[in-house]
LOTITOR-170870 format. One record per atom (N, C-alpha, C, O): x, y, z. Coordinates in steps of 0.05 Angstrom, whole numbers, plus 5000, padded with zeros to 4 digits. Layout:
<sites>
XYZ ...
</sites>
This chain:
<sites>
531145445096 533345505078 534245795082 532545975083 536845845084 537946105088 537646275063 537846175041 537146535067 536946715045 539646745031 541746775044 539546735004 542046754988 543447024993 545947024996 541947244994 543147504999 544447515026 546547635029 543247385046 544347375073 547047235072 548947325085 547247005058 549746855056 551847015042 554147025051 551147135019 553147295004 554247525020 556647575020 552447665034 553347895050 555247815072 557347935076 554547605087 556247515109 558847385099 560947395112 558747255076 561147145064 563047375056 565447355060 561947585044 563647815037 564847945062 567248015062 563247985083 564248095108 566447925120 568448025131 566047665119 568047475130 570747505115 572847515128 570547525089 573047555072 574247825078 576747855080 572548035080 573548305086 575048325112 577348425113 573848215134 575148235160 577648055161 579648125174 577547825149 579847645149 582147775134 584447755143 581547895110 583648025095 584848265110 587248305110 583048415123 584048645139 585748565162 587848675168 584848345176 586448245198 589148155189 591148215202 589348015166 591847915155 593748145147 596148135153 592648355134 594248585125 595448735149 597748805149 593748775170 594748915194 596948755207 598948855216 596448495209 598348315223 601048315208 603148315220 600948305181 603448295165 604948555169 607448555170 603548785170 604949045171 606349085198 608449215198 605348985219 606549035245 608148795256 609348815277 608148575241 609548335251 612548385254 613648295274 613748515236 616648565238 617448745261 619548715273 615648945267 616249135288 615749015316 617249065335 613548865319 612748775345 613348475350 613348385373 613848325328 614148035331 611547895325 609448015327 611847645319 609447485310 607347465332 604947535326 608047385355 606047345376 604747605386 602347615390 606447815390 605348065399 603648195377 601548305383 604448175352 602848275330 600148125328 598148255322 600247875334 597747715334 595847805356 593447835351 596947855379 595347955402 594148235396 591848285401 595848415385 594948685378 592748675357 590648805361 593248525335 591248515313 588648405323 586548505316 588748185338 586348065348 584748245367 582348265365 586248395384 584948585402 583448805387 581248885394 584748905365 583449105349 581048995334 578949125333 581448765321 579348655303 576848575319 574648615309 577148455342 574848365358 573048605365 570648595361 574248815375 572649055381 571549185356 569249275356 573149205335 572249325310 569849175298 567949295289 570048915298 567848745287 565348785304 563048805293 565648785331 563348815348 561949085344 559449095342 563549305342 562349565338 561049585310 558849695308 562449485290 561349495263 558749335261 556849415247 558549115275 556148945274 553849085288 551549075278 554449225310 552349375324 551249595306 548749635304 553049735293 552149955276 550649855251 548549965245 551849655238 550649575212 548249385215 546449395198 548249225235 546049025238 543749115256 541549005253 544249295274 542249375293 541349665289 538949715284 543249845291 542450135291 541650235263 539650365261 543250165243 542650265216 539950165205 538350335196 539249895206 536649815196 534349945210 532350015198 534549975237 532450105252 532150395244 529850495242 534450535239 534350815231 533050845203 531551035199 533550655185 532450665159 529350625159 527850755145 528550445177 525650385179 524150615192 521850675184 525350735212 523950955226 524651225215 523651425224 526451235195 527351485182 528551675202 527951915201 530151575220 531551735240 534551725235 536051625252 535351825212 538151805204 539951995220 542351935223 538852215230 540452395247 541352245272 543752275280 539552095284 540251945308 542451745302 544251695317 542251615278 544251415270 546951545266 548951425274 547051775254 549551915249 550951985275 553351945278 549452075294 550552145321 551651895334 553851905346 550151675333 551151425345 553551315330 555351215343 553551345304 555851245288 558351405295 560551285297 558051665299 560351835307 561451745334 563951725338 559651695353 560551605379 561951345379 564051305391 560951145363 562250885361 564850905346 566750765353 565051085326 567551115312 569651235330 571951145329 568951435346 570851555365 571651345386 573951335394 569751185394 570350975414 572350775403 574250695417 571950685379 573850495366 576550625362 578650495366 576550875354 579151025350 580651045376 583051025377 579151105398 580451125424 581650855433 583850845444 580150645427 581150375434 583650305418 585650205429 583650365392 585950305375 588350485382 590550385383 587750745388 589950925396 591250835422 593650855425 589550745441 590650655466 592350405463 594450375475 591450215446 593049985440 595750055427 597849945434 595550235408 598050325394 600050445414 602350385414 598950615431 600650745451 601850535470 604250545477 600250345478 601250135497 603449965485 605449925497 602949875460 604949695448 607449845438 609649725437 607250105431 609550255421 611150375443 613650375443 609750485464 611250635485 611250485511 611850605532 610650225511 610550075536 613250055550 613350045575 615450055534 618050025546 619350295552 621650305562 617850515548 618950775553 617750885579 615350855584 619351005596 618451105621 617751405617 619451575618 615151455613 614151725608 612351815631 610851655643 612552065637 610852175657 607952205646 607552185622 606152255664 603352285656 603052515635 601452495617 604452735639 604252955621 605552895594 604552975573 607752735594 609052665569 607452455553 607852435529 605652315566 604052115552 601752235535 600752105517 600952475543 598552595529 599052635500 597352555483 601352745492 601752805464 601952565446 600552555426 603552355453 603552115436 600851965436 600151845416 599451985458 596751855459 594851985440 593351855426 594952255439 593152405420 593952345391 592252325373 596652325386 597552275359 596552005350 595551975327 596651805367 595751535359 592651525356 591651385339 591351695372 588451715369 587651825342 585851715329 588952035334 588352165308 588951975285 587451955265 591151825287 591851625267 589751405265 589051315243 588851315288 586951095289 584151195280 582451025272 583651455281 580951555274 580251495245 578051425239 582251525227 581751475199 581151175195 579251105180 582751005208 582250715205 579550635216 578150475204 578750745238 576150695250 573950775232 571950635229 574251015220 572151115202 571950945177 569650895168 574150845167 574050675143 572750405149 571150305133 573350295172 572250025178 569250045183 567649885172 568450235199 565550265204 564050365180 561750275175 565350535164 564050625139 563650405119 561550395106 565650225117 565349995098 563149815107 561449735090 563049745133 560949555143 558149675139 556349545131 557849935146 555250065144 554450105115 552150095108 556550165098 555950205070 554849945057 553049955041 556049725064 555149465053 552249415062 550549335046 551649465088 548949415098 546949615086 544749535080 547849865083 546050065071 545249985042 542950015034 547249885027 546749795000 544649565000 542849564983 545049375019 543149155020 540349245028 538349165016 540249425049 537649515058 536249685036 533849655032 537749845022 536650004999 535549814978 533449864966 537049604972 536149414951 533549274960 531749224944 533449204986 531049074997 528649264996 526449174989 529149515003 526949715003 525949754974 523549774970 527849764956 527049804927 525449564917 523549594903 526349324926 524949084918 522149074929 520248994916 521849154955 519249164968 517449374954 515049334951 518749604947 517149814933 516149704906 513849754899 517849564891 517049454866 514849244869 512949224853 515049084891 513048884897 510349014903 508248924894 510349234919 507949374925 506649504901 504249504898 508349614883 507349734859 505949514841 503849564830 507249284840 506049064825 503448974837 501548914823 503348974864 500948894878 498649084873 496349014869 499349344874 497349554868 496249524840 493849544835 498149474821 497249434793 495449194790 493449214776 496148974803 494448734802 491748794815 489648694804 491648934837 489149004850 487449184832 484949154831 488749374818 487249544800 486049384777 483749424769 487549194767 486549024745 484248854755 482148824742 484548744780 482448574791 479948744797 477748654792 480448994806 478249164812 476649234786 474249234786 478149274764 476949334739 475349084729 473149114718 476448854733 475148604725 472548564741 470548474731 472748644767 470348614784 468148814776 465848754778 469049054768 467149254760 465549174736 463149214735 466749044716 465348964692 464248684698 465548484692 461848674708 460648424716 460348244691 458948314672 461548014691 461447834667 458647744661 457947714638 457047694682 454247604677 452647824664 451047774646 453048074674 451648304662 452448334633 450748384616 455048314627 455948344600 454748134582 453748184560 454747884591 453647664575 450647714570 449747674547 449247794590 446347824587 445748054568 443948034551 447248274570 446748504552 447448434523 445848484505 449748304519 450448234492 448548024480 447848034456 447547844497 445647654487 442947784480 441747714460 442247984496 439748124490 440048294465 438148314449 442348414461 442848574436 442648394412 441548464391 443748154414 443647964392 440747894385 440047884361 439047864405 436247804400 434848044387 433148014369 435548284397 434248524387 435048574358 433448694343 437448494350 438348534322 436448394302 436348474279 435048184311 433248044294 430348154294 428748104277 429848324315 427148424318 426948734315 425248834301 428748874329 428649164330 431449274328 432849314348 432349334303 435049434299 435449704313 437649754324 433549874312 433850144324 434250124354 435950254365 432649954367 433049914397 435649774403 436949834424 436449594386 439049454391 441349654388 443249634404 441149834369 443250034366 443350224390 445450304399 440950294400 440750474424 441950334448 443450454463 441350074451 442349924474 445349894473 446749904493 446349844448 449249814445 450750074451 452950074462 449550304444 450650564449 450850614479 452950704489 448750544494 448850574523 450850394536 452350474554 451050154526 452949954537 455850044532 457550014549 456350154508 459050254502 459850494520 462150524528 457850664526 458350894544 459150794572 460850904585 457750574581 458450464607 461250354607 462750404626 461950204587 464650084586 466850304584 468950284596 466250514569 468150734567 468650864594 470850934601 466450904609 466651024636 468350844655 470050934670 467750584653 469250394671 472150374664 473850354682 472750394638 475550354630 477250604634 479550584641 476050844630 477651084629 477251284653 478851464657 475051244667 474451434689 474251314716 474651444737 473751054717 473350924743 475850894759 475750844784 478250924746 480750904761 481651174773 483651184786 480051384769 480551644781 479751644811 478051484819 480951824826 480351834855 477451934859 476051854877 476552114841 473752214842 472952314815 474752394799 470452324810 469352424785 467052614791 466052624813 466152754770 463852934774 461352764781 460952544769 459752854799 457352714807 455552674782 454252464780 455452864765 453852834741 454652604723 452952474712 457252544722 458252324706 457552054719 456751864706 457652054746 456951804760 453951754757 453151524752 452351954758 449451924755 448751844727 446851694722 450251944707 449751864679 450351574675 448951434661 452451474688 453151194687 450951024699 450150814687 449851104722 447650954734 445150964717 443750764715 444751194704 442351214686 442651024663 440650904655 445051004651 445450824629 444950534638 443750374624 445950464662 445550194672 442550134676 441549924669 441150334688 438250294693 436750274666 434850104664 437450424646 436250414620 436550144607 434650024597 439050034609 439549774597 437949554611 436749384598 437849564638 436349364653 433349384648 431949184647 432349634644 429549674639 428749554612 426649424609 430449584592 429949464566 429949164567 428349024555 431849054583 432048764585 429648644600 428648434593 428648794621 426448694637 423748724622 421848574627 423648924604 421148954589 418949074605 419349224624 416448994598 414049104611 413548974638 411649064652 415048774646 414648654672 415448834695 414648784718 417049024689 418149194710 417649494704 418249594682 416449634723 415949914721 417950064739 418250004763 419350254727 421450404742 420650694744 420050824724 420750794768 420251074773 422951194782 423951124803 423951374766 426551494772 426351794775 425251924758 427551904796 427552194801 430352284808 431752144822 431152514798 433752624803 433652924806 432653064788 434653024829 434653314833 437253394846 437853324869 438953534830 441553614839 441653924839 441154044818 442254034862 442154334864 444954464864 445154704859 446954304869 449754414870 451354304847 451554064844 452554474832 454154384809 457054354818 457954474837 458454184803 461354144809 462053944830 464353904837 460053814842 460553624864 461953374852 461453304829 463753254868 465153024859 464652794878 464052834901 464952544867 464452304883 466352084874 467352084851 466851904892 468551674885 467051504864 464751434868 468351434842 466951294820 466051014828 467450874843 463750934818 462650664821 462050594850 462050354856 461550784867 461050724895 458050674899 457350564920 456350754880 453450714884 452350484867 450150384872 453850404847 452850194829 452149934842 450249804833 453549844863 452749584876 449949584887 448649384886 448949814897 446249834907 444249784884 442249654888 444749914861 442949884838 443049604828 440949484821 445449484825 445749214816 444149024834 442748844824 444449064860 443048884878 440048904876 438548704879 439049154872 436249194869 435149044845 433048914847 436449054822 435548914798 435948614802 434348454790 437948534817 438348244820 436148114836 435447884831 435148264856 433248144874 430348244871 428548164886 429848404851 427148494846 425448254838 426348084822 423048244848 421248024841 419948064814 418448254810 420647894794 419547904767 417747664762 418747434761 415147714759 413347504753 411547584730 410547814729 411047414710 409347484687 406547564694 405347734681 405547454717 402747514724 402647724746 400547774758 404847854752 404948054773 406648294765 408848254756 405648534769 407148774762 409248824783 408548844807 411748844775 413948914793 414749204789 414449314767 415749324809 416449604807 418949664823 419749524841 420149884815 422649984828 422550284828 421850414808 423250404851 423450694853 426250774860 427450674879 427350954844 430051054848 430051354850 429051494833 431051454872 430951744878 433651854885 434951754905 434552054870 437052194876 436352484883 435052624868 437252564907 436852844915 439452944927 440852804943 440153194920 442553324931 441853604940 440553754925 442653664964 442153924975 444454004993 445053865013 445754234987 447954345003 450154135007 451354115028 450753984985 452953794986 452253524996 453953344995 449853485006 449053225016 447453074995 445453164985 448452834987 447152664968 445452454982 446452314999 442952444976 441052244987 440052064965 438752154947 440751814967 440151624947 438351404959 439251264977 436051374948 434151174958 433251004935 432551104913 433350744939 432550554918 430750334931 431650204950 428350304921 426450114932 425449934910 424650024888 425549674915 424649484895 422649284908 422849224931 420849194891 418948994901 420348724905 422148654890 419648584926 420848324933 419348194955 417248294964 420347974964 419047824986 421047765008 423447725002 420047755032 421747695055 422647405054 421047225050 425247365058 426447095059 427447015086 427746775091 427847205103 428947145130 428547385148 428647615138 428147345173 427847565192 430447705197 430547935205 432647575190 435347695193 436447795167 438847825164 434647845148 435547925121 437248185122 439348205109 436348375137 437748635139 440548595149 442448705137 440848445170 443548405182 445348255162 447648335158 444348045149 445847895130 446548065106 448748045094 444648245098 445048415075 447448605080 449248625063 447448735103 449548925109 452248795114 454348915108 452248555125 454748435133 455948265110 458448245109 454348165093 455447985072 455248115044 457248175032 452748165034 452448255007 453748525001 454748564979 453848695022 454948955017 457349025035 457849255042 458848815042 461148855059 463249025045 464549195058 463648975020 465749115005 465049415001 466749585003 462449474996 461649754993 461849905019 462450145019 461249765041 461549895068 464349965073 464950175085 466249795065 469049855069 469850095052 471450265062 468850115028 469550345011 468350605023 469650815022 465950585033 464750825045 466350905070 466751145074 467150715086 468850785109 471550895101 472551075115 472650805079 475250895070 475051185060 476851345066 473051235043 472951495030 471151705044 471651945042 469151605059 467251785071 466751715100 464451715110 468851665115 468651595143 467351825159 468152055157 465251755174 463751945190 462252155173 461452355183 462052095147 460752285129 458552145113 457652245092 457651915122 455551775107 453651625127 454351585150 451451555116 449551385131 448251185112 447451255090 448150935121 447150725103 445150555119 445850455140 442750535110 440650375123 439250195103 439050255080 438049985114 436549795097 433949745112 433849695136 431749745097 429049685109 427649485091 427849495066 426249295104 424849095088 422149045100 421849005124 420149045083 417348985091 416548725077 418148595064 414048665078 413048425066 413248425036 413348215023 413248665024 413248684995 415348864983 415748864958 416849004999 418849194988 421449175004 421549115028 423549234989 426249235000 427449504993 427649574970 428249665014 429149935010 432049975020 432749895042 433650105003 436450175011 436650485011 435650614993 437750585032 438150875034 441050945040 442150835059 442151115024 444951205028 445051505028 443951635010 446351615047 446751905049 449751965052 451051865070 450852135034 453652195034 454152495033 452852635018 456052585049 456752865049 458952905028 461252815031 458253045006 460153094984 461253374984 462653464965 460653525005 461453805005 464453855007 465454054998 465953655019 468753675021 470353525000 472753515001 468953404981 470253234961 471553404940 472753294921 
</sites>
């Protein structure tokens, strides 16, 4: 199915050229006669339409896309002069064809007809290019609006992805249970949970945040999970930051922590443990998280990096290309993730 805008534009151009052809033919019919006026008008219109189409359909769209409008203006001037020369030559031929003029005498009337035709040439090419420019500008604006809408939808989706629905359900369910047993602990858990939501809603959409705020968010998450896991899980957490004012892309570390809690081995008859270590020195952040677990496949590391953390690898490449290192190690009883990021230029 043809585009409606395409049909409307070409229908308008068809009416425009047909009306222009008819007006020119009517004006010169009495002076030149019907058949000669028809030949003259057709000769002018065919070349004018061809030049206008080249300018408006080929050169102008390309110039708008590549932002080379100076080149387009120069080409438009050349084509306008070319059309004016053609029209002036035709005028001279049909008006002075029956007069015997020397080569020197022909120069002045030829220049006069050229100058007269220059205005007509400029109007015809200007009208055709103006119509196309309006259409291209409308298309560009529509594409801009579409991209803005797409960015907004992606931001909303990103926000929805950040607030893990399973995590929210589990926390709220645990708070409900604590309300019947330990009101003080339930209030503390609710406070931590609200701080997390506040960070996700109002700060996670920033390009970067203070490292201290990001670490506070991770600490809140770890605290909530520790309360939910109870005495079955022992967590050793260490944090040493030597440089103040460092900034980091928000929520870029939380997937590692989420994955560690998701896959930590929790058994009533077996003590499980997790070690989380944050160290920063001279702008380099070193984050190590190790959790107890069991080997499920010899290719776990490869599958881990390619599937489970594909999205975080893309974010690291996007924001910290050539400025980070990410490794995974797995033994018979432990699973370790190590991330090192250069924050000195953030």
